[in-house]
C-alpha positions in Angstrom: 46.6 199.4 -14.2 43.5 200.5 -13.6 42.2 198.0 -11.0 45.4 197.9 -8.8 47.4 200.6 -7.0 50.5 200.5 -5.0 49.9 199.3 -1.6 47.4 196.9 -2.4 47.7 193.4 -1.3 47.2 190.6 -3.9 47.6 187.0 -4.6 48.5 185.3 -7.8 45.5 183.1 -9.7 48.0 180.2 -10.5 50.6 180.2 -7.7 50.8 180.2 -4.4 51.9 183.7 -3.5 50.7 186.4 -1.6 52.3 190.0 -1.6 52.1 193.9 -2.0 51.8 195.7 -5.1 54.8 197.9 -5.2 54.9 199.4 -8.7 53.7 199.5 -12.4 55.8 199.0 -15.4 55.3 198.6 -19.1 55.7 194.5 -18.5 52.8 194.6 -15.8 52.7 195.0 -12.2 55.4 194.7 -9.8 54.7 192.9 -6.4 56.9 192.4 -3.8 56.1 189.0 -2.1 55.7 188.4 1.4 59.4 186.3 1.2 60.7 189.4 -0.1 61.2 188.7 -3.8 60.2 191.0 -6.4 58.0 189.5 -9.2 56.1 191.4 -12.1 52.7 189.9 -13.2 50.1 190.8 -15.5 47.0 192.5 -14.3 44.9 189.3 -15.4 47.5 187.3 -13.2 46.2 189.0 -9.8 43.2 189.5 -7.7 43.3 192.0 -5.0 42.6 191.1 -1.1 42.7 193.3 1.8 43.2 190.0 4.1 42.3 186.4 4.1 38.5 186.5 5.1 38.2 189.3 2.0 39.9 187.1 -0.4 37.6 184.3 0.8 34.4 186.5 -0.2 36.1 187.8 -3.4 36.5 184.1 -4.4 33.0 183.4 -3.5 31.9 179.5 -3.3 35.8 178.5 -3.8 38.2 177.5 -0.7 41.2 178.1 -2.0 43.0 175.9 0.6 41.2 172.8 -1.0 42.3 174.1 -4.7 46.0 174.2 -3.6 45.7 171.0 -1.9 44.5 169.5 -4.8 46.9 171.1 -7.0 49.4 169.4 -4.6 48.4 165.9 -4.5 49.8 163.8 -7.6 47.0 161.8 -9.5 46.8 158.2 -9.5 47.9 156.6 -12.9 44.7 156.1 -14.7 45.6 152.5 -16.4 45.5 149.4 -14.6 48.2 147.3 -14.9 47.7 144.0 -16.0 48.6 141.8 -12.6 50.6 138.7 -13.0 51.4 136.2 -10.1 54.9 135.2 -9.4 56.5 132.5 -11.5 53.7 133.0 -14.0 54.8 132.1 -17.4 53.5 135.0 -20.3 51.6 133.6 -22.9 53.1 132.9 -26.2 53.0 135.5 -28.5 52.9 134.7 -32.5 53.5 137.9 -35.3 51.4 137.3 -38.1 52.6 139.9 -40.1 54.0 138.7 -43.5 57.8 139.6 -43.3 57.6 137.6 -39.9 56.3 134.6 -41.6 58.5 134.3 -44.9 61.8 135.7 -46.3 60.5 136.6 -49.7 57.0 137.6 -50.0 57.3 140.5 -52.2 56.0 138.3 -55.1 53.1 137.0 -53.3 49.2 138.0 -54.1 47.1 139.5 -51.2 45.1 135.9 -51.3 48.2 134.1 -50.7 49.0 136.5 -48.0 46.1 135.9 -46.2 45.9 132.2 -46.5 49.5 131.7 -45.2 48.6 133.9 -42.1 45.5 132.2 -41.4 47.0 128.7 -41.6 49.8 129.7 -39.8 47.2 131.0 -37.0 45.4 127.5 -37.2 48.2 125.6 -36.6 49.7 127.5 -33.4 45.5 127.5 -32.3 45.7 123.3 -32.7 49.2 123.0 -31.4 47.6 124.8 -28.2 45.0 122.8 -28.0 46.9 119.5 -28.0 49.5 120.8 -25.7 46.6 122.3 -22.7 48.3 126.1 -23.3 45.9 128.3 -22.0 46.6 131.3 -23.7 47.7 132.5 -26.9 48.6 135.7 -28.6 48.4 136.9 -32.0 49.8 140.0 -33.2 47.9 140.9 -36.4 48.3 144.7 -36.4 45.6 147.6 -37.2 45.7 147.8 -41.1 42.5 147.3 -42.7 41.2 144.6 -40.4 41.2 142.2 -42.9 43.5 139.6 -41.1 41.6 140.3 -37.7 38.2 139.7 -39.7 39.5 136.2 -40.6 40.9 135.5 -37.3 37.9 136.0 -35.9 35.9 133.9 -38.3 38.5 131.3 -37.8 38.8 131.1 -34.1 34.8 131.6 -33.9 34.8 128.0 -35.1 36.1 126.3 -32.3 33.7 125.5 -29.8 36.5 125.4 -26.9 38.1 129.1 -27.6 37.1 132.4 -26.1 39.0 135.4 -27.8 39.1 139.1 -27.5 41.4 142.4 -27.9 44.8 142.0 -26.0 46.0 144.0 -23.6 45.8 147.5 -25.1 48.7 149.1 -23.0 51.2 146.3 -24.3 49.5 145.8 -28.1 47.2 148.6 -28.9 44.6 147.3 -31.0 46.6 144.9 -33.0 46.6 142.1 -31.5 44.1 139.0 -30.4 44.1 137.3 -27.1 43.1 133.7 -27.5 41.9 131.9 -24.6 41.7 128.0 -24.6 39.2 126.5 -22.5 40.7 122.6 -21.0 38.3 120.2 -20.9 38.4 117.7 -17.8 
């Protein structure tokens, strides 16, 4: 191990560990840590230091204390959870997959399936408007996007309706959220 000799002070690159080189073997460099443990590292896992100030010089612009602190700080979760108020009733969900609508659908053509799904969606929208339900969810799945396109076309014909993709965390890309604007 050409860059190290017995007695060199070293630090591990990926661990918070300092120690002294005590020997060499076929597996790598043997280091006795400050805590008295003997650990074997490969040469590329270690950096030679003479004291803390030299270590800072060798690391250049990097501050090891801040790097170690960043490793120890748990990262916040990256998604935004849907906010709910206490007592809020979740919007009704309607699954438009044909196997959820009809028991025996095997003999139906694609046109008949799409028509049945569209009529079911239209019935639910009309019911929600009549009963002043502010929001509903249609689960249409991903597939080739034909049902989603048909839903978008149908929902776009209503003046008092907004629609968008439903919550990605809960439904993925296979659902549409329908918001019904209430008239006064």
